[in-house]
ROKE-496709 format. One line per 8 residues: number of its first residue (from 1); their letters; for each residue y, x, z of N, C-alpha, C. Coordinates in Angstrom, 2 decimals, padded with zeros to 5 digits. Layout:
REM ROKE-496709
NUM = a = Y X Z Y X Z Y X Z; ... .
END
This chain:
REM ROKE-496709
1 = lregqvlt = 011.59 002.51 060.18 012.63 002.15 061.13 013.99 002.38 060.50; 014.88 001.46 060.78 016.25 001.62 060.31 017.16 001.20 061.46; 017.99 002.13 061.92 018.90 001.90 063.03 018.16 001.30 064.22; 016.95 001.85 064.50 016.18 001.41 065.65 015.45 000.09 065.43; 015.58 -000.52 064.30 014.93 -001.79 064.00 013.79 -001.57 063.00; 012.71 -002.31 063.17 011.63 -002.29 062.19 012.07 -003.14 061.02; 011.97 -002.59 059.85 012.39 -003.28 058.63 011.16 -003.56 057.78; 010.98 -004.81 057.41 009.86 -005.20 056.56 010.39 -005.60 055.20 .
9 = lpvtlkga = 009.86 -004.96 054.17 010.30 -005.23 052.80 009.12 -005.64 051.93; 009.32 -006.61 051.04 008.24 -006.94 050.09 008.13 -005.85 049.03; 006.92 -005.52 048.65 006.68 -004.47 047.66 005.68 -004.99 046.65; 005.96 -004.74 045.37 005.02 -005.07 044.31 004.54 -003.77 043.69; 003.24 -003.54 043.75 002.67 -002.33 043.19 002.24 -002.59 041.76; 002.57 -001.67 040.89 002.17 -001.78 039.50 001.48 -000.49 039.09; 000.57 -000.62 038.14 -000.09 000.56 037.60 000.85 001.30 036.67; 000.38 002.43 036.18 001.19 003.22 035.26 001.34 002.53 033.91 .
17 = ydaeslaa = 000.42 001.61 033.60 000.43 000.92 032.32 000.33 -000.56 032.57; 001.02 -001.36 031.77 000.92 -002.80 031.94 -000.44 -003.28 031.45; -000.81 -004.49 031.86 -002.13 -005.03 031.56 -002.39 -005.11 030.06; -001.35 -005.35 029.27 -001.54 -005.47 027.83 -001.88 -004.13 027.19; -001.44 -003.03 027.77 -001.69 -001.74 027.14 -003.08 -001.21 027.46; -003.71 -001.75 028.48 -005.04 -001.28 028.85 -006.10 -001.95 028.00; -006.99 -001.18 027.48 -008.09 -001.74 026.71 -009.32 -001.77 027.61; -009.66 -002.95 028.05 -010.85 -003.10 028.88 -012.05 -003.11 027.94 .
25 = vaspelsk = -012.26 -001.97 027.32 -013.30 -001.86 026.31 -014.50 -001.17 026.95; -015.55 -001.90 027.06 -016.80 -001.33 027.54 -017.83 -001.66 026.46; -018.28 -000.65 025.76 -019.20 -000.90 024.67 -020.25 000.19 024.64; -021.36 -000.09 023.99 -022.37 000.96 023.85 -021.84 002.19 023.10; -020.97 001.96 022.11 -020.43 003.08 021.34 -019.59 004.00 022.22; -018.70 003.40 023.03 -017.85 004.22 023.90 -018.67 004.88 024.99; -019.69 004.21 025.47 -020.57 004.82 026.47 -021.28 006.03 025.89; -021.74 005.89 024.64 -022.41 007.00 023.96 -021.46 008.18 023.77 .
33 = lgidirdl = -020.20 007.87 023.44 -019.20 008.93 023.30 -018.81 009.51 024.65; -018.94 008.71 025.72 -018.58 009.16 027.06 -017.09 009.12 027.34; -016.39 008.11 026.77 -014.93 008.05 026.93 -014.47 006.65 027.31; -013.26 006.60 027.86 -012.52 005.36 028.06 -011.27 005.49 027.20; -010.82 004.35 026.64 -009.64 004.37 025.79 -008.68 003.26 026.19; -007.44 003.43 025.75 -006.43 002.39 025.96 -005.42 002.48 024.83; -004.61 001.43 024.69 -003.51 001.43 023.73 -002.41 002.36 024.19; -001.62 002.85 023.26 -000.41 003.58 023.61 000.61 002.62 024.20 .
41 = teeekgql = 001.40 003.07 025.15 002.52 002.27 025.65 003.67 002.39 024.65; 004.64 001.51 024.75 005.82 001.59 023.88 006.56 002.91 024.10; 006.61 003.35 025.34 007.27 004.62 025.65 006.58 005.80 024.97; 005.25 005.80 025.00 004.49 006.88 024.37 004.65 006.84 022.84; 004.68 005.64 022.28 004.92 005.52 020.83 006.26 006.16 020.47; 007.28 005.90 021.26 008.59 006.48 021.02 008.59 007.99 021.20; 007.90 008.46 022.23 007.81 009.90 022.51 007.19 010.64 021.33; 006.16 010.05 020.72 005.47 010.70 019.60 006.00 010.28 018.24 .
49 = ninggavi = 006.91 009.29 018.24 007.49 008.76 017.00 006.40 008.24 016.06; 005.50 007.42 016.62 004.42 006.81 015.84 004.34 005.33 016.17; 003.63 004.56 015.33 003.53 003.11 015.50 002.36 002.66 016.36; 001.41 003.52 016.60 000.26 003.11 017.40 -000.78 004.19 017.48; -001.85 003.87 018.19 -002.95 004.80 018.39 -003.73 004.39 019.61; -004.81 005.08 019.85 -005.64 004.84 021.02 -005.72 006.13 021.82; -005.43 006.04 023.11 -005.42 007.23 023.98 -006.78 007.39 024.65; -007.31 008.60 024.58 -008.54 008.93 025.30 -008.14 009.15 026.75 .
57 = enirggii = -008.58 008.24 027.60 -008.19 008.26 029.02 -009.11 009.11 029.88; -010.38 009.06 029.60 -011.35 009.68 030.49 -012.50 010.20 029.63; -012.90 011.43 029.84 -014.07 011.98 029.16 -015.09 012.32 030.23; -016.17 011.55 030.24 -017.19 011.71 031.27 -018.34 012.60 030.84; -018.66 012.60 029.59 -019.83 013.31 029.07 -020.13 012.72 027.71; -021.36 012.80 027.28 -021.72 012.21 026.02 -021.31 013.06 024.83; -021.26 012.43 023.67 -021.00 013.12 022.41 -019.69 013.90 022.42; -018.63 013.30 022.91 -017.31 013.97 022.88 -017.33 015.25 023.71 .
65 = rnntqmme = -017.80 015.19 024.92 -017.81 016.39 025.77 -018.78 017.44 025.22; -019.93 016.99 024.71 -020.95 017.92 024.27 -020.68 018.55 022.91; -019.88 017.90 022.07 -019.74 018.36 020.69 -018.31 018.67 020.24; -017.33 018.48 021.10 -015.94 018.77 020.72 -015.22 019.46 021.87; -014.02 019.88 021.59 -013.16 020.44 022.64 -012.03 019.46 022.98; -012.22 018.19 022.61 -011.22 017.16 022.89 -010.96 017.07 024.38; -009.68 016.86 024.72 -009.30 016.71 026.12 -008.68 015.34 026.35; -008.64 014.92 027.61 -008.01 013.66 027.97 -006.54 013.70 027.56 .
73 = gfvvmsin = -006.02 012.55 027.14 -004.64 012.47 026.68 -004.52 012.59 025.17; -005.66 012.77 024.48 -005.64 012.84 023.03 -005.36 011.45 022.47; -004.44 011.36 021.51 -004.08 010.09 020.88 -004.74 010.04 019.51; -005.71 009.15 019.36 -006.40 008.98 018.08 -005.49 008.19 017.16; -005.15 008.79 016.01 -004.28 008.13 015.04 -005.05 007.68 013.80; -006.19 008.33 013.53 -007.04 007.88 012.44 -008.48 008.31 012.67; -009.38 007.52 012.10 -010.80 007.85 012.08 -011.23 007.79 010.62; -011.79 008.89 010.13 -012.20 008.99 008.73 -011.08 008.56 007.78 .
81 = qetirtae = -009.88 008.99 008.09 -008.66 008.77 007.29 -008.21 007.30 007.25; -008.70 006.47 008.18 -008.24 005.09 008.31 -007.40 004.99 009.58; -006.21 004.44 009.46 -005.25 004.37 010.56 -005.80 003.57 011.73; -005.57 004.11 012.93 -005.93 003.44 014.18 -004.62 003.12 014.90; -004.37 001.84 015.15 -003.13 001.43 015.82 -003.36 000.99 017.27; -004.60 000.58 017.58 -004.90 000.08 018.93 -006.29 000.55 019.36; -006.57 000.37 020.64 -007.90 000.67 021.15 -008.94 -000.23 020.48; -008.54 -001.45 020.17 -009.46 -002.37 019.48 -009.78 -001.86 018.08 .
89 = dfqeklts = -008.78 -001.34 017.35 -009.03 -000.72 016.04 -010.05 000.41 016.17; -009.87 001.22 017.18 -010.78 002.35 017.44 -012.19 001.82 017.60; -012.34 000.82 018.44 -013.64 000.22 018.73 -014.27 -000.35 017.46; -013.50 -001.10 016.68 -014.02 -001.70 015.45 -014.46 -000.65 014.45; -013.67 000.42 014.32 -014.02 001.48 013.38 -015.30 002.18 013.80; -015.45 002.43 015.08 -016.68 003.05 015.58 -017.90 002.19 015.28; -017.75 000.90 015.54 -018.86 -000.03 015.34 -019.29 -000.11 013.89; -018.34 000.03 012.97 -018.64 -000.13 011.55 -018.97 001.19 010.84 .
97 = tqggilve = -019.01 002.29 011.57 -019.24 003.60 010.96 -020.60 004.14 011.38; -021.27 004.75 010.41 -022.53 005.43 010.70 -022.39 006.88 010.28; -023.10 007.74 010.99 -023.07 009.16 010.61 -021.90 009.91 011.20; -021.18 010.64 010.34 -020.12 011.52 010.81 -018.78 010.84 011.00; -018.04 011.37 011.95 -016.70 010.88 012.28 -015.73 012.05 012.25; -014.59 011.86 011.60 -013.49 012.82 011.67 -012.31 012.10 012.31; -011.90 012.59 013.46 -010.81 011.99 014.22 -009.58 012.87 014.08; -008.45 012.24 013.77 -007.17 012.94 013.66 -006.23 012.37 014.70 .
105 = gryldrpg = -005.44 013.24 015.33 -004.48 012.75 016.30 -003.63 013.84 016.89; -002.97 013.47 017.99 -002.06 014.37 018.69 -002.29 014.22 020.18; -001.74 015.16 020.92 -001.75 015.06 022.37 -000.38 014.61 022.85; -000.37 013.90 023.96 000.89 013.43 024.52 001.77 014.58 025.00; 001.14 015.68 025.40 001.89 016.75 026.05 001.92 018.08 025.29; 001.57 018.07 024.00 001.64 019.32 023.24 001.88 019.03 021.76; 002.52 019.95 021.09 002.85 019.72 019.67 001.64 019.94 018.76; 001.74 019.43 017.56 000.74 019.70 016.54 -000.23 018.56 016.32 .
113 = qyyygfgl = -000.90 018.64 015.20 -001.92 017.68 014.80 -003.28 018.32 015.08; -004.24 017.53 015.57 -005.56 018.04 015.91 -006.63 017.20 015.22; -007.75 017.85 014.90 -008.86 017.20 014.22 -010.15 017.52 014.96; -010.98 016.51 015.15 -012.28 016.71 015.79 -013.32 015.98 014.96; -014.43 016.65 014.71 -015.53 016.05 013.97 -016.77 016.00 014.83; -017.52 014.93 014.69 -018.78 014.79 015.43 -019.64 013.73 014.74; -020.92 013.77 015.04 -021.85 012.79 014.51 -022.14 011.73 015.54; -022.29 010.52 015.10 -022.63 009.45 016.04 -024.09 009.50 016.46 .
121 = ds = -024.88 010.26 015.74 -026.29 010.38 016.07 -026.58 011.60 016.94; -025.52 012.27 017.41 -025.68 013.50 018.20 -026.29 013.21 019.55 .
END
């Protein structure tokens, strides 16, 4: 109500991330890891002063939860010392790798570089 009158306004709802930044990646590899991933937004790239990466959005279970202490919000910057710039890069690297994985990255909300290792056969 405004000055006793009902006021109707058009509203456009948007998600926290634009459609281009979301990686609608559903794959057996990600299911096995128990995670959802997405691209970094331009704002996040600026915040971390990096060119790209893949953000771990959701950890449900699977290899990541069972074998690492990784938390949601982790930004994967490399896998086995190969640069990851997008969620698609992450997906492709997982698909082409067998055995052990060493993930390097940072968190959006804390300083420092973090490393997590796990086996794909876990």
